[in-house]
C-alpha positions in Angstrom: 40.9 250.2 199.1 37.2 250.7 197.8 38.7 251.0 194.3 40.3 247.6 194.6 37.2 246.3 196.1 35.3 247.3 193.4 37.6 246.4 190.6 37.7 242.7 192.2 33.8 242.9 191.9 33.7 243.9 188.2 36.2 241.4 187.3 34.3 238.5 188.9 31.0 239.7 187.3 32.5 239.8 184.3 34.0 236.1 184.3 30.9 235.1 185.7 28.9 236.3 182.4 31.8 235.0 180.2 31.1 231.4 182.0 26.9 232.2 182.2 27.6 232.6 178.3 29.3 229.7 177.3 27.1 227.3 179.4 24.1 228.7 177.3 25.9 228.5 174.2 26.7 224.8 174.6 22.9 223.9 174.7 22.3 224.2 171.3 18.9 223.1 169.6 18.8 220.3 166.7 16.3 218.9 164.2 13.5 221.1 165.1 11.1 220.3 161.8 10.8 216.6 159.9 9.4 215.4 156.8 9.2 211.5 155.9 8.2 209.2 153.2 7.7 205.3 153.5 6.6 202.3 152.3 3.8 200.6 154.3 4.1 196.9 154.6 1.3 195.2 156.2 1.7 192.7 158.6 -0.4 189.8 159.8 -2.1 189.5 156.7 -5.5 187.0 156.6 -5.8 184.0 154.7 -5.6 184.5 151.0 -5.0 188.4 151.6 -2.1 189.7 149.8 -0.6 193.6 149.5 -1.0 195.0 145.7 0.7 198.6 144.4 2.6 201.1 146.5 1.5 201.6 149.7 2.6 204.6 150.9 2.7 207.2 153.6 3.9 210.7 154.5 4.6 212.8 157.3 5.4 216.3 158.7 5.6 217.9 162.2 7.5 219.9 164.6 9.8 218.5 167.6 11.0 220.7 170.8 14.5 219.4 171.1 15.8 219.3 175.0 19.2 218.7 175.3 19.8 216.1 178.3 24.0 217.1 178.8 26.1 220.5 178.5 27.6 219.2 174.9 24.0 218.4 173.5 24.9 215.1 171.9 22.2 213.5 173.6 18.9 214.9 174.1 14.7 214.4 174.0 12.5 215.0 171.0 9.1 215.6 172.2 7.0 216.5 169.1 3.6 217.0 167.2 2.9 216.1 163.5 0.2 215.2 160.6 0.5 211.9 158.9 -1.1 210.4 155.5 -1.0 206.6 155.3 -2.5 204.3 152.6 -2.7 200.4 152.3 -3.7 198.7 149.0 -4.4 194.8 148.8 -7.2 192.6 147.7 -8.8 193.3 150.7 -12.1 194.8 149.8 -14.3 196.8 152.4 -17.8 197.6 151.5 -20.9 198.9 153.0 -24.2 199.0 153.6 -26.7 201.5 155.8 -24.2 200.9 158.7 -22.2 197.6 158.5 -19.6 197.5 157.1 -18.0 193.7 155.5 -15.0 192.5 154.5 -13.9 190.1 151.3 -11.2 188.9 149.5 -11.4 189.4 145.7 -8.1 188.8 143.5 -10.1 190.4 140.4 -10.3 193.5 142.2 -8.6 196.2 139.9 -7.5 198.5 143.4 -8.8 198.5 146.7 -7.2 201.0 149.4 -7.3 202.1 152.7 -6.6 205.9 153.7 -5.9 207.2 157.4 -5.3 210.3 158.3 -3.5 211.0 161.8 -2.3 213.4 164.3 0.7 212.1 165.8 2.8 212.6 169.0 6.4 211.6 168.5 8.7 211.4 171.9 12.4 210.2 171.0 15.8 209.8 172.7 18.4 211.4 170.5 22.0 210.8 170.2 24.2 212.8 167.9 28.0 213.8 167.2 26.9 217.5 166.6 28.5 220.4 167.9 27.1 224.1 167.6 29.1 224.6 164.6 28.7 221.4 162.8 25.4 220.7 160.8 26.7 217.8 159.5 26.5 214.8 161.8 25.6 211.6 162.1 22.1 210.8 164.6 20.3 208.0 166.0 17.0 208.8 167.4 14.9 205.9 169.2 11.8 206.0 170.7 7.6 206.0 170.9 5.1 207.7 168.5 1.3 207.9 169.3 -1.1 208.7 166.8 -4.6 209.5 166.9 -6.8 208.6 163.5 -8.5 211.8 162.6 -9.9 209.8 159.6 -10.0 207.0 157.7 -11.7 206.4 153.9 -11.6 202.9 152.4 -12.2 202.7 148.1 -12.1 200.0 145.6 -12.4 200.2 141.7 -13.5 197.1 140.2 -14.2 197.3 136.5 -16.6 200.4 135.9 -17.7 200.0 139.7 -15.9 203.1 142.3 -17.3 203.2 145.9 -15.9 204.6 148.5 -16.9 205.6 152.1 -15.5 206.7 155.6 -14.2 203.7 157.5 -14.8 203.5 161.2 -13.6 200.4 161.8 -10.3 201.7 162.5 -8.4 201.6 166.0 -8.6 205.5 167.0 -5.7 205.4 169.4 -2.3 203.9 167.9 1.1 204.0 169.1 4.1 202.0 167.9 8.0 202.2 168.0 10.3 204.1 165.9 14.1 204.4 164.3 15.9 207.1 162.8 19.5 207.1 161.9 21.8 208.7 159.4 24.3 211.0 158.2 23.3 215.0 157.5 20.1 214.9 155.8 19.3 211.6 154.3 17.9 209.2 157.3 16.4 206.0 157.2 13.1 205.5 159.3 11.3 203.0 160.6 7.7 202.7 162.8 6.8 199.0 163.8 2.5 199.6 164.9 2.5 198.2 168.7 -1.5 198.4 168.0 -3.6 196.7 165.4 -5.3 198.5 162.3 -8.4 198.0 163.0 -10.1 197.7 166.3 -11.2 194.0 166.7 -14.7 194.7 164.9 -13.8 193.8 161.3 -13.8 190.3 160.1 -13.2 188.5 156.9 -14.4 185.1 156.4 -15.0 184.5 159.9 -11.1 185.8 160.9 -10.4 188.9 162.8 -8.4 191.4 161.2 -5.4 192.0 162.5 -3.3 193.9 160.2 -0.3 195.6 162.0 2.0 198.2 159.7 5.6 198.1 159.3 6.8 201.9 157.9 10.5 201.7 156.6 11.5 205.1 154.6 13.5 208.3 154.7 12.8 210.8 156.8 14.3 214.5 156.5 15.2 216.4 159.6 15.2 220.5 159.7 16.9 222.9 161.9 
């Protein structure tokens, strides 16, 4: 009798372990790292201003994948990363003492605003992957907050080249994100909900209300 009870307990413990292992293995994790490249559009140009040259963005970071269901097709992604964004236009920023002024110059050779940010993406993730299949469709949507670590304005006009750290930017920025694609290559978009400048910058009496729209490719890596 004691042997039968002991045998039954061993069988029950074994079955429980198998079920537990099965459940744990189904909660797999995806896309722990990301690297992205984008073209940066500038929305809300002041009168006479336009975009020039190749405005680009680079981003890279790590994301913690948190599955929401047993099969792992739905998840939350919480991460942190770094980004560099450049914006080229005919808007020229100049500094005299502590005062920053702006003008529009169509004869400018090149005028650039470059920002360096630390980013914090938050995503809701859907994918049709499995624990064994690394090629799958994905749709990730969410919001991304960012803090501007530094910004630099620079312009070239003939033999003159000037640059300085620009403090007129909105320090805390955020916007909506959407990524979708299959396997390695995925389209990525970011639409800013905050303006690039903090409201103190103006040109020809018009407050600068630049708002970035970034569209490009993002690569997710396990």
